[in-house]
BAFIPA-895859 format. One record per residue (C-alpha): x, y, z; residue in one letter; residue number from 1. Coordinates in nm, 2 decimals, decimal comma. Example, Ala and Ser with C-alpha at 12.3 -4.5 7.8 and 13.67 -1.06 7.14 Angstrom:
// BAFIPA-895859
+--------+--------+--------+------+-----+
!     xx !     yy !     zz ! type ! seq !
+--------+--------+--------+------+-----+
!   1,23 !  -0,45 !   0,78 !    a !   1 !
!   1,37 !  -0,11 !   0,71 !    s !   2 !
+--------+--------+--------+------+-----+
***
This chain:
// BAFIPA-895859
+--------+--------+--------+------+-----+
!     xx !     yy !     zz ! type ! seq !
+--------+--------+--------+------+-----+
!   0,29 !  -8,39 !  -1,36 !    x !   1 !
!   0,57 !  -8,50 !  -1,57 !    x !   2 !
!   0,60 !  -8,16 !  -1,71 !    x !   3 !
!   0,61 !  -8,00 !  -1,38 !    x !   4 !
!   0,92 !  -8,23 !  -1,28 !    x !   5 !
!   1,08 !  -8,10 !  -1,60 !    x !   6 !
!   1,05 !  -7,75 !  -1,55 !    x !   7 !
!   1,13 !  -7,75 !  -1,18 !    x !   8 !
!   1,43 !  -7,99 !  -1,24 !    x !   9 !
!   1,56 !  -7,75 !  -1,55 !    x !  10 !
!   1,51 !  -7,45 !  -1,31 !    x !  11 !
!   1,72 !  -7,60 !  -1,02 !    x !  12 !
!   1,98 !  -7,73 !  -1,25 !    x !  13 !
!   2,03 !  -7,39 !  -1,40 !    x !  14 !
!   2,09 !  -7,21 !  -1,05 !    x !  15 !
!   2,41 !  -7,39 !  -1,05 !    x !  16 !
!   2,57 !  -7,24 !  -1,37 !    x !  17 !
!   2,68 !  -6,89 !  -1,39 !    x !  18 !
!   2,43 !  -6,67 !  -1,53 !    x !  19 !
!   2,45 !  -6,36 !  -1,78 !    x !  20 !
!   2,22 !  -6,08 !  -1,81 !    x !  21 !
!   2,18 !  -5,82 !  -2,13 !    x !  22 !
!   2,34 !  -5,45 !  -2,05 !    x !  23 !
!   2,13 !  -5,16 !  -1,98 !    x !  24 !
!   1,86 !  -5,03 !  -2,22 !    x !  25 !
!   1,96 !  -4,89 !  -2,54 !    x !  26 !
!   2,20 !  -5,13 !  -2,65 !    x !  27 !
!   1,97 !  -5,32 !  -2,86 !    x !  28 !
!   2,13 !  -5,67 !  -2,73 !    x !  29 !
!   2,44 !  -5,61 !  -2,90 !    x !  30 !
!   2,62 !  -5,39 !  -2,60 !    x !  31 !
!   2,85 !  -5,52 !  -2,31 !    x !  32 !
!   2,70 !  -5,82 !  -2,13 !    x !  33 !
!   2,75 !  -5,81 !  -1,76 !    x !  34 !
!   2,82 !  -6,13 !  -1,61 !    x !  35 !
!   2,67 !  -6,20 !  -1,27 !    x !  36 !
!   2,87 !  -6,27 !  -0,98 !    x !  37 !
!   2,78 !  -6,52 !  -0,71 !    x !  38 !
!   2,84 !  -6,43 !  -0,33 !    x !  39 !
!   2,71 !  -6,54 !   0,00 !    x !  40 !
!   2,40 !  -6,33 !  -0,04 !    x !  41 !
!   2,30 !  -6,42 !  -0,41 !    x !  42 !
!   2,38 !  -6,32 !  -0,74 !    x !  43 !
!   2,50 !  -5,98 !  -0,78 !    x !  44 !
!   2,31 !  -5,79 !  -1,06 !    x !  45 !
!   2,26 !  -5,45 !  -1,20 !    x !  46 !
!   2,60 !  -5,35 !  -1,02 !    x !  47 !
!   2,51 !  -5,33 !  -0,65 !    x !  48 !
!   2,20 !  -5,54 !  -0,65 !    x !  49 !
!   2,13 !  -5,88 !  -0,53 !    x !  50 !
!   1,94 !  -6,16 !  -0,64 !    x !  51 !
!   1,83 !  -6,45 !  -0,43 !    x !  52 !
!   1,69 !  -6,79 !  -0,53 !    x !  53 !
!   1,43 !  -7,01 !  -0,32 !    x !  54 !
!   1,21 !  -7,32 !  -0,35 !    x !  55 !
!   0,95 !  -7,51 !  -0,14 !    x !  56 !
!   0,92 !  -7,86 !  -0,28 !    x !  57 !
!   0,64 !  -8,09 !  -0,11 !    x !  58 !
!   0,53 !  -8,43 !  -0,23 !    x !  59 !
!   0,22 !  -8,59 !  -0,04 !    x !  60 !
!   0,05 !  -8,91 !   0,00 !    x !  61 !
!  -0,31 !  -8,84 !   0,14 !    x !  62 !
!  -0,57 !  -9,13 !   0,29 !    x !  63 !
!  -0,92 !  -8,98 !   0,34 !    x !  64 !
!  -1,22 !  -9,17 !   0,48 !    x !  65 !
!  -1,59 !  -9,07 !   0,47 !    x !  66 !
!  -1,78 !  -9,36 !   0,46 !    x !  67 !
!  -1,49 !  -9,54 !   0,19 !    x !  68 !
!  -1,12 !  -9,53 !   0,22 !    x !  69 !
!  -0,95 !  -9,36 !  -0,07 !    x !  70 !
!  -0,60 !  -9,24 !  -0,11 !    x !  71 !
!  -0,39 !  -9,05 !  -0,37 !    x !  72 !
!  -0,05 !  -8,90 !  -0,44 !    x !  73 !
!  -0,03 !  -8,55 !  -0,45 !    x !  74 !
!   0,22 !  -8,29 !  -0,57 !    x !  75 !
!   0,13 !  -8,00 !  -0,31 !    x !  76 !
!   0,37 !  -7,73 !  -0,37 !    x !  77 !
!   0,64 !  -7,66 !  -0,63 !    x !  78 !
!   0,70 !  -7,29 !  -0,53 !    x !  79 !
!   1,01 !  -7,14 !  -0,70 !    x !  80 !
!   1,07 !  -6,80 !  -0,64 !    x !  81 !
!   1,35 !  -6,50 !  -0,69 !    x !  82 !
!   1,36 !  -6,19 !  -0,50 !    x !  83 !
!   1,63 !  -5,93 !  -0,47 !    x !  84 !
!   1,71 !  -5,56 !  -0,47 !    x !  85 !
!   1,87 !  -5,30 !  -0,67 !    x !  86 !
!   1,98 !  -4,94 !  -0,63 !    x !  87 !
!   2,17 !  -5,00 !  -0,30 !    x !  88 !
!   1,90 !  -5,18 !  -0,15 !    x !  89 !
!   1,63 !  -4,88 !  -0,23 !    x !  90 !
!   1,41 !  -5,09 !  -0,49 !    x !  91 !
!   1,29 !  -5,42 !  -0,41 !    x !  92 !
!   1,12 !  -5,70 !  -0,63 !    x !  93 !
!   1,02 !  -6,04 !  -0,61 !    x !  94 !
!   0,81 !  -6,32 !  -0,81 !    x !  95 !
!   0,71 !  -6,66 !  -0,72 !    x !  96 !
!   0,54 !  -6,93 !  -0,95 !    x !  97 !
!   0,41 !  -7,26 !  -0,83 !    x !  98 !
!   0,34 !  -7,51 !  -1,14 !    x !  99 !
!   0,19 !  -7,79 !  -0,90 !    x ! 100 !
!  -0,14 !  -7,57 !  -0,89 !    x ! 101 !
!  -0,20 !  -7,62 !  -1,24 !    x ! 102 !
!  -0,34 !  -7,97 !  -1,35 !    x ! 103 !
!  -0,47 !  -8,11 !  -1,68 !    x ! 104 !
!  -0,83 !  -8,04 !  -1,77 !    x ! 105 !
!  -1,10 !  -8,30 !  -1,70 !    x ! 106 !
!  -1,34 !  -8,43 !  -1,98 !    x ! 107 !
!  -1,70 !  -8,39 !  -1,89 !    x ! 108 !
!  -2,02 !  -8,47 !  -2,07 !    x ! 109 !
!  -2,21 !  -8,15 !  -2,16 !    x ! 110 !
!  -2,54 !  -8,04 !  -2,35 !    x ! 111 !
!  -2,49 !  -7,81 !  -2,64 !    x ! 112 !
!  -2,72 !  -7,54 !  -2,78 !    x ! 113 !
!  -2,93 !  -7,81 !  -2,99 !    x ! 114 !
!  -3,00 !  -8,01 !  -2,67 !    x ! 115 !
!  -2,73 !  -8,28 !  -2,80 !    x ! 116 !
!  -2,49 !  -8,43 !  -2,55 !    x ! 117 !
!  -2,12 !  -8,36 !  -2,63 !    x ! 118 !
!  -1,77 !  -8,42 !  -2,49 !    x ! 119 !
!  -1,62 !  -8,12 !  -2,34 !    x ! 120 !
!  -1,31 !  -8,02 !  -2,10 !    x ! 121 !
!  -1,34 !  -7,85 !  -1,81 !    x ! 122 !
!  -1,05 !  -7,68 !  -1,58 !    x ! 123 !
!  -0,99 !  -7,87 !  -1,28 !    x ! 124 !
!  -0,77 !  -7,62 !  -1,13 !    x ! 125 !
!  -0,60 !  -7,27 !  -1,14 !    x ! 126 !
!  -0,48 !  -7,19 !  -1,50 !    x ! 127 !
!  -0,19 !  -6,95 !  -1,40 !    x ! 128 !
!   0,13 !  -7,07 !  -1,20 !    x ! 129 !
!   0,18 !  -6,69 !  -1,09 !    x ! 130 !
!   0,16 !  -6,67 !  -0,71 !    x ! 131 !
!   0,34 !  -6,33 !  -0,59 !    x ! 132 !
!   0,49 !  -6,07 !  -0,76 !    x ! 133 !
!   0,60 !  -5,74 !  -0,62 !    x ! 134 !
!   0,82 !  -5,41 !  -0,72 !    x ! 135 !
!   0,87 !  -5,19 !  -0,44 !    x ! 136 !
!   1,08 !  -4,92 !  -0,23 !    x ! 137 !
!   1,23 !  -4,96 !   0,08 !    x ! 138 !
!   1,26 !  -4,68 !   0,34 !    x ! 139 !
!   1,40 !  -4,67 !   0,72 !    x ! 140 !
!   1,02 !  -4,66 !   0,81 !    x ! 141 !
!   0,82 !  -4,88 !   0,55 !    x ! 142 !
!   0,87 !  -5,07 !   0,25 !    x ! 143 !
!   0,61 !  -5,00 !  -0,01 !    x ! 144 !
!   0,54 !  -5,26 !  -0,31 !    x ! 145 !
!   0,27 !  -5,31 !  -0,57 !    x ! 146 !
!   0,17 !  -5,65 !  -0,69 !    x ! 147 !
!   0,02 !  -5,97 !  -0,61 !    x ! 148 !
!   0,07 !  -6,11 !  -0,25 !    x ! 149 !
!  -0,08 !  -6,27 !   0,03 !    x ! 150 !
!  -0,34 !  -6,08 !   0,23 !    x ! 151 !
!  -0,24 !  -6,06 !   0,59 !    x ! 152 !
!  -0,53 !  -6,28 !   0,75 !    x ! 153 !
!  -0,49 !  -6,60 !   0,98 !    x ! 154 !
!  -0,16 !  -6,63 !   1,12 !    x ! 155 !
!  -0,08 !  -6,95 !   0,94 !    x ! 156 !
!  -0,22 !  -6,83 !   0,66 !    x ! 157 !
!  -0,02 !  -6,51 !   0,62 !    x ! 158 !
!   0,33 !  -6,68 !   0,71 !    x ! 159 !
!   0,53 !  -6,93 !   0,50 !    x ! 160 !
!   0,37 !  -7,26 !   0,39 !    x ! 161 !
!   0,69 !  -7,44 !   0,47 !    x ! 162 !
!   0,71 !  -7,34 !   0,83 !    x ! 163 !
!   0,36 !  -7,47 !   0,96 !    x ! 164 !
!   0,33 !  -7,66 !   1,24 !    x ! 165 !
!   0,15 !  -7,95 !   1,06 !    x ! 166 !
!   0,16 !  -8,03 !   0,69 !    x ! 167 !
!  -0,16 !  -7,85 !   0,64 !    x ! 168 !
!  -0,30 !  -7,57 !   0,80 !    x ! 169 !
!  -0,60 !  -7,56 !   1,04 !    x ! 170 !
!  -0,94 !  -7,58 !   0,90 !    x ! 171 !
!  -1,02 !  -7,23 !   0,93 !    x ! 172 !
!  -0,74 !  -7,11 !   0,73 !    x ! 173 !
!  -0,73 !  -7,38 !   0,46 !    x ! 174 !
!  -1,11 !  -7,42 !   0,39 !    x ! 175 !
!  -1,32 !  -7,71 !   0,35 !    x ! 176 !
!  -1,25 !  -7,75 !  -0,05 !    x ! 177 !
!  -0,90 !  -7,87 !   0,07 !    x ! 178 !
!  -0,97 !  -8,21 !   0,17 !    x ! 179 !
!  -0,87 !  -8,42 !  -0,11 !    x ! 180 !
!  -1,20 !  -8,61 !  -0,20 !    x ! 181 !
!  -1,48 !  -8,50 !   0,06 !    x ! 182 !
!  -1,39 !  -8,15 !   0,00 !    x ! 183 !
!  -1,65 !  -8,17 !  -0,29 !    x ! 184 !
!  -1,93 !  -8,32 !  -0,07 !    x ! 185 !
!  -1,86 !  -8,04 !   0,21 !    x ! 186 !
!  -1,85 !  -7,74 !  -0,06 !    x ! 187 !
!  -2,18 !  -7,87 !  -0,19 !    x ! 188 !
!  -2,33 !  -7,86 !   0,13 !    x ! 189 !
!  -2,22 !  -7,51 !   0,21 !    x ! 190 !
!  -2,30 !  -7,42 !  -0,13 !    x ! 191 !
!  -2,66 !  -7,52 !  -0,05 !    x ! 192 !
!  -2,69 !  -7,31 !   0,23 !    x ! 193 !
!  -2,53 !  -7,02 !   0,05 !    x ! 194 !
!  -2,22 !  -7,03 !   0,29 !    x ! 195 !
!  -1,85 !  -6,93 !   0,23 !    x ! 196 !
!  -1,63 !  -7,25 !   0,26 !    x ! 197 !
!  -1,32 !  -7,14 !   0,11 !    x ! 198 !
!  -1,12 !  -7,07 !   0,45 !    x ! 199 !
!  -1,02 !  -6,72 !   0,56 !    x ! 200 !
!  -0,62 !  -6,76 !   0,51 !    x ! 201 !
!  -0,36 !  -6,82 !   0,25 !    x ! 202 !
!  -0,52 !  -6,59 !  -0,02 !    x ! 203 !
!  -0,36 !  -6,35 !  -0,26 !    x ! 204 !
!  -0,48 !  -6,03 !  -0,44 !    x ! 205 !
!  -0,38 !  -5,77 !  -0,65 !    x ! 206 !
!  -0,28 !  -5,43 !  -0,47 !    x ! 207 !
!  -0,05 !  -5,21 !  -0,30 !    x ! 208 !
!   0,11 !  -5,27 !   0,08 !    x ! 209 !
!   0,34 !  -5,10 !   0,32 !    x ! 210 !
!   0,51 !  -5,30 !   0,59 !    x ! 211 !
!   0,79 !  -5,32 !   0,82 !    x ! 212 !
!   0,95 !  -5,47 !   1,14 !    x ! 213 !
!   1,06 !  -5,19 !   1,35 !    x ! 214 !
!   1,20 !  -5,33 !   1,69 !    x ! 215 !
!   0,96 !  -5,53 !   1,86 !    x ! 216 !
!   0,68 !  -5,44 !   1,62 !    x ! 217 !
!   0,59 !  -5,54 !   1,29 !    x ! 218 !
!   0,31 !  -5,36 !   1,09 !    x ! 219 !
!   0,15 !  -5,40 !   0,75 !    x ! 220 !
!  -0,12 !  -5,20 !   0,56 !    x ! 221 !
!  -0,25 !  -5,29 !   0,23 !    x ! 222 !
!  -0,52 !  -5,20 !  -0,01 !    x ! 223 !
!  -0,67 !  -5,47 !  -0,26 !    x ! 224 !
!  -0,89 !  -5,51 !  -0,55 !    x ! 225 !
!  -1,08 !  -5,77 !  -0,36 !    x ! 226 !
!  -1,09 !  -6,02 !  -0,67 !    x ! 227 !
!  -0,86 !  -6,28 !  -0,57 !    x ! 228 !
!  -0,55 !  -6,44 !  -0,73 !    x ! 229 !
!  -0,49 !  -6,33 !  -1,09 !    x ! 230 !
!  -0,80 !  -6,15 !  -1,13 !    x ! 231 !
!  -0,87 !  -5,80 !  -1,26 !    x ! 232 !
!  -1,09 !  -5,57 !  -1,06 !    x ! 233 !
!  -1,46 !  -5,54 !  -1,19 !    x ! 234 !
!  -1,54 !  -5,24 !  -1,02 !    x ! 235 !
!  -1,39 !  -4,92 !  -0,83 !    x ! 236 !
!  -1,45 !  -5,10 !  -0,47 !    x ! 237 !
!  -1,13 !  -5,20 !  -0,29 !    x ! 238 !
!  -1,06 !  -5,43 !   0,03 !    x ! 239 !
!  -0,84 !  -5,24 !   0,32 !    x ! 240 !
!  -0,64 !  -5,50 !   0,53 !    x ! 241 !
!  -0,41 !  -5,42 !   0,84 !    x ! 242 !
!  -0,19 !  -5,63 !   1,08 !    x ! 243 !
!   0,04 !  -5,57 !   1,38 !    x ! 244 !
!   0,26 !  -5,80 !   1,56 !    x ! 245 !
!   0,40 !  -5,75 !   1,86 !    x ! 246 !
!   0,70 !  -5,93 !   2,03 !    x ! 247 !
!   0,72 !  -5,78 !   2,40 !    x ! 248 !
!   0,95 !  -6,04 !   2,52 !    x ! 249 !
!   1,18 !  -6,34 !   2,34 !    x ! 250 !
!   0,97 !  -6,62 !   2,21 !    x ! 251 !
!   0,61 !  -6,45 !   2,26 !    x ! 252 !
!   0,44 !  -6,29 !   1,94 !    x ! 253 !
!   0,08 !  -6,13 !   2,00 !    x ! 254 !
!  -0,09 !  -6,02 !   1,67 !    x ! 255 !
!  -0,44 !  -5,85 !   1,56 !    x ! 256 !
!  -0,55 !  -5,81 !   1,20 !    x ! 257 !
!  -0,83 !  -5,67 !   1,02 !    x ! 258 !
!  -1,01 !  -5,67 !   0,67 !    x ! 259 !
!  -1,28 !  -5,49 !   0,52 !    x ! 260 !
!  -1,43 !  -5,41 !   0,18 !    x ! 261 !
!  -1,48 !  -5,05 !   0,16 !    x ! 262 !
!  -1,84 !  -4,96 !   0,10 !    x ! 263 !
!  -2,11 !  -4,71 !   0,20 !    x ! 264 !
!  -2,15 !  -4,84 !   0,58 !    x ! 265 !
!  -2,10 !  -5,20 !   0,66 !    x ! 266 !
!  -2,45 !  -5,33 !   0,48 !    x ! 267 !
!  -2,43 !  -5,62 !   0,23 !    x ! 268 !
!  -2,29 !  -5,58 !  -0,11 !    x ! 269 !
!  -2,20 !  -5,83 !  -0,37 !    x ! 270 !
!  -1,85 !  -5,99 !  -0,30 !    x ! 271 !
!  -1,79 !  -5,80 !   0,06 !    x ! 272 !
!  -1,64 !  -5,96 !   0,34 !    x ! 273 !
!  -1,51 !  -5,83 !   0,65 !    x ! 274 !
!  -1,22 !  -5,97 !   0,91 !    x ! 275 !
!  -1,11 !  -5,94 !   1,26 !    x ! 276 !
!  -0,85 !  -6,16 !   1,40 !    x ! 277 !
!  -0,64 !  -6,22 !   1,71 !    x ! 278 !
!  -0,35 !  -6,48 !   1,74 !    x ! 279 !
!  -0,08 !  -6,55 !   1,97 !    x ! 280 !
!   0,24 !  -6,76 !   1,92 !    x ! 281 !
!   0,49 !  -6,85 !   2,22 !    x ! 282 !
!   0,83 !  -7,05 !   2,18 !    x ! 283 !
!   1,00 !  -7,19 !   2,49 !    x ! 284 !
!   1,29 !  -7,41 !   2,42 !    x ! 285 !
!   1,15 !  -7,72 !   2,22 !    x ! 286 !
!   0,78 !  -7,63 !   2,28 !    x ! 287 !
!   0,58 !  -7,42 !   2,07 !    x ! 288 !
!   0,20 !  -7,31 !   2,15 !    x ! 289 !
!   0,00 !  -7,14 !   1,88 !    x ! 290 !
!  -0,36 !  -7,01 !   1,86 !    x ! 291 !
!  -0,57 !  -6,82 !   1,65 !    x ! 292 !
!  -0,93 !  -6,68 !   1,69 !    x ! 293 !
!  -1,11 !  -6,51 !   1,34 !    x ! 294 !
!  -1,46 !  -6,37 !   1,30 !    x ! 295 !
!  -1,59 !  -6,29 !   0,96 !    x ! 296 !
!  -1,90 !  -6,16 !   0,78 !    x ! 297 !
!  -1,93 !  -6,26 !   0,41 !    x ! 298 !
!  -2,21 !  -6,15 !   0,15 !    x ! 299 !
!  -2,44 !  -6,44 !   0,13 !    x ! 300 !
!  -2,58 !  -6,47 !  -0,24 !    x ! 301 !
!  -2,88 !  -6,64 !  -0,15 !    x ! 302 !
!  -3,02 !  -6,42 !   0,14 !    x ! 303 !
!  -2,85 !  -6,10 !   0,03 !    x ! 304 !
!  -2,73 !  -6,05 !   0,37 !    x ! 305 !
!  -2,37 !  -6,07 !   0,55 !    x ! 306 !
!  -2,36 !  -6,41 !   0,71 !    x ! 307 !
!  -2,15 !  -6,42 !   1,04 !    x ! 308 !
!  -1,87 !  -6,68 !   1,09 !    x ! 309 !
!  -1,59 !  -6,75 !   1,35 !    x ! 310 !
!  -1,33 !  -7,03 !   1,40 !    x ! 311 !
!  -1,05 !  -7,09 !   1,63 !    x ! 312 !
!  -0,80 !  -7,34 !   1,71 !    x ! 313 !
!  -0,50 !  -7,43 !   1,95 !    x ! 314 !
!  -0,17 !  -7,63 !   1,84 !    x ! 315 !
!   0,11 !  -7,75 !   2,05 !    x ! 316 !
!   0,43 !  -7,90 !   1,92 !    x ! 317 !
!   0,73 !  -8,02 !   2,14 !    x ! 318 !
!   1,05 !  -8,12 !   1,99 !    x ! 319 !
!   1,22 !  -8,44 !   2,12 !    x ! 320 !
!   1,58 !  -8,56 !   2,07 !    x ! 321 !
!   1,73 !  -8,67 !   1,75 !    x ! 322 !
!   1,49 !  -8,43 !   1,52 !    x ! 323 !
!   1,17 !  -8,60 !   1,62 !    x ! 324 !
!   0,85 !  -8,37 !   1,69 !    x ! 325 !
!   0,51 !  -8,47 !   1,85 !    x ! 326 !
!   0,24 !  -8,21 !   1,75 !    x ! 327 !
!  -0,13 !  -8,19 !   1,84 !    x ! 328 !
!  -0,43 !  -7,96 !   1,74 !    x ! 329 !
!  -0,78 !  -7,89 !   1,81 !    x ! 330 !
!  -1,03 !  -7,66 !   1,67 !    x ! 331 !
!  -1,38 !  -7,54 !   1,51 !    x ! 332 !
!  -1,52 !  -7,34 !   1,25 !    x ! 333 !
!  -1,88 !  -7,22 !   1,25 !    x ! 334 !
!  -1,97 !  -7,15 !   0,90 !    x ! 335 !
!  -2,29 !  -6,94 !   1,01 !    x ! 336 !
!  -2,34 !  -6,84 !   1,35 !    x ! 337 !
!  -2,71 !  -6,76 !   1,28 !    x ! 338 !
!  -2,77 !  -7,14 !   1,18 !    x ! 339 !
!  -2,80 !  -7,45 !   1,44 !    x ! 340 !
!  -2,59 !  -7,68 !   1,19 !    x ! 341 !
!  -2,32 !  -7,48 !   1,02 !    x ! 342 !
!  -2,01 !  -7,61 !   1,22 !    x ! 343 !
!  -1,70 !  -7,84 !   1,17 !    x ! 344 !
!  -1,48 !  -7,99 !   1,46 !    x ! 345 !
!  -1,16 !  -8,09 !   1,38 !    x ! 346 !
!  -0,87 !  -8,29 !   1,59 !    x ! 347 !
!  -0,53 !  -8,35 !   1,46 !    x ! 348 !
!  -0,20 !  -8,56 !   1,57 !    x ! 349 !
!   0,13 !  -8,56 !   1,43 !    x ! 350 !
!   0,45 !  -8,71 !   1,44 !    x ! 351 !
!   0,74 !  -8,53 !   1,24 !    x ! 352 !
!   1,11 !  -8,59 !   1,15 !    x ! 353 !
!   1,34 !  -8,29 !   1,09 !    x ! 354 !
!   1,65 !  -8,37 !   0,91 !    x ! 355 !
!   1,73 !  -8,01 !   0,88 !    x ! 356 !
!   1,47 !  -7,79 !   1,05 !    x ! 357 !
!   1,24 !  -7,64 !   0,78 !    x ! 358 !
!   1,48 !  -7,72 !   0,53 !    x ! 359 !
!   1,44 !  -8,08 !   0,51 !    x ! 360 !
!   1,16 !  -8,28 !   0,70 !    x ! 361 !
!   0,90 !  -8,56 !   0,69 !    x ! 362 !
!   0,56 !  -8,52 !   0,86 !    x ! 363 !
!   0,31 !  -8,79 !   0,92 !    x ! 364 !
!  -0,05 !  -8,62 !   1,03 !    x ! 365 !
!  -0,38 !  -8,77 !   1,12 !    x ! 366 !
!  -0,68 !  -8,52 !   1,12 !    x ! 367 !
!  -1,04 !  -8,61 !   1,22 !    x ! 368 !
!  -1,34 !  -8,37 !   1,13 !    x ! 369 !
!  -1,68 !  -8,39 !   1,26 !    x ! 370 !
!  -1,95 !  -8,19 !   1,08 !    x ! 371 !
!  -2,30 !  -8,07 !   1,17 !    x ! 372 !
!  -2,35 !  -7,95 !   0,83 !    x ! 373 !
!  -2,68 !  -8,16 !   0,67 !    x ! 374 !
!  -2,61 !  -8,49 !   0,48 !    x ! 375 !
!  -2,22 !  -8,48 !   0,59 !    x ! 376 !
!  -2,04 !  -8,76 !   0,77 !    x ! 377 !
!  -1,73 !  -8,79 !   1,00 !    x ! 378 !
!  -1,39 !  -8,76 !   0,79 !    x ! 379 !
!  -1,06 !  -8,88 !   0,87 !    x ! 380 !
!  -0,75 !  -8,77 !   0,69 !    x ! 381 !
!  -0,39 !  -8,91 !   0,69 !    x ! 382 !
!  -0,12 !  -8,69 !   0,53 !    x ! 383 !
!   0,24 !  -8,81 !   0,47 !    x ! 384 !
!   0,45 !  -8,50 !   0,37 !    x ! 385 !
!   0,80 !  -8,47 !   0,25 !    x ! 386 !
!   0,95 !  -8,11 !   0,25 !    x ! 387 !
!   1,25 !  -7,95 !   0,10 !    x ! 388 !
!   1,28 !  -7,58 !   0,16 !    x ! 389 !
!   1,57 !  -7,32 !   0,11 !    x ! 390 !
+--------+--------+--------+------+-----+
***
């Protein structure tokens, strides 16, 4: 954790200083050096290009209770990003890393080939800090990019992590494994039934995408490996994703999205996943109402068939005077629509204080989760989150 703080601190301190880039290729490093220029839209690079910096920093305290109470401090996000354009805005680029995702390996006991018990280390988190990367071209009708980025599934999962109504996403987007302590028991119960429990949203993949906001319509079309974040493809099968958001009147968004693994027909295939989604968001003055419904099918390794699942939530937030906000959310997630005991219900309430909108705020949220999965108890979760975003 200390190294994470040093890295983030050094990066942020470096932004306050003037920055120099090497000259064009062919100078061998000994040619002219072009000093970047700071202006209102970022740093000027490559002549007429622009480079902009951003960060999303979130520190959490989490209390979890399922039979016993436990609490922990957590660096939830330490996202540092740069993005910009060159060639008069025709070429786009961006990269985002999150050092907080990488934890030190854990020490475990294992058995070697001779049957002797030995001490070993095991990765307890992702091994790479890379989250987003893209290089693309911009045209009047489409921005086309290749790289790694979020797939367009779940409204909360697709849009900014720093602009959520609650500190954490709804259960159908975040997945069972994100609960700080009891997530392990939820995961084990789901694994025992061969069910997917990783949530639908906030997922990244390698691929190519085209997107654009044209008046009251935003559209997105993407083709992905389907292997997940920082994984190379192991076959020629790809995943196709599409999203459309319409803004018919001020404050109203109606969206639909779809995702399908391309294969012969829609039968079962290892790693196959299908998604269909509808969502709505309405803002009227200090009140925000947001809802999602998502239907999914995932390949079940135990049965070799496609397991259907679905989930939904409704969230409401109301801004009060002096930057105070109250919020409520109710939802459920059925991990296997063909099974009798595979649901998790959730209810949440929050008290938030916005010092400067999404740029600086504090959130105190309580969540209650009632599972019908065998062997699991009700779970209570309290999150106190501090955020800085720019």
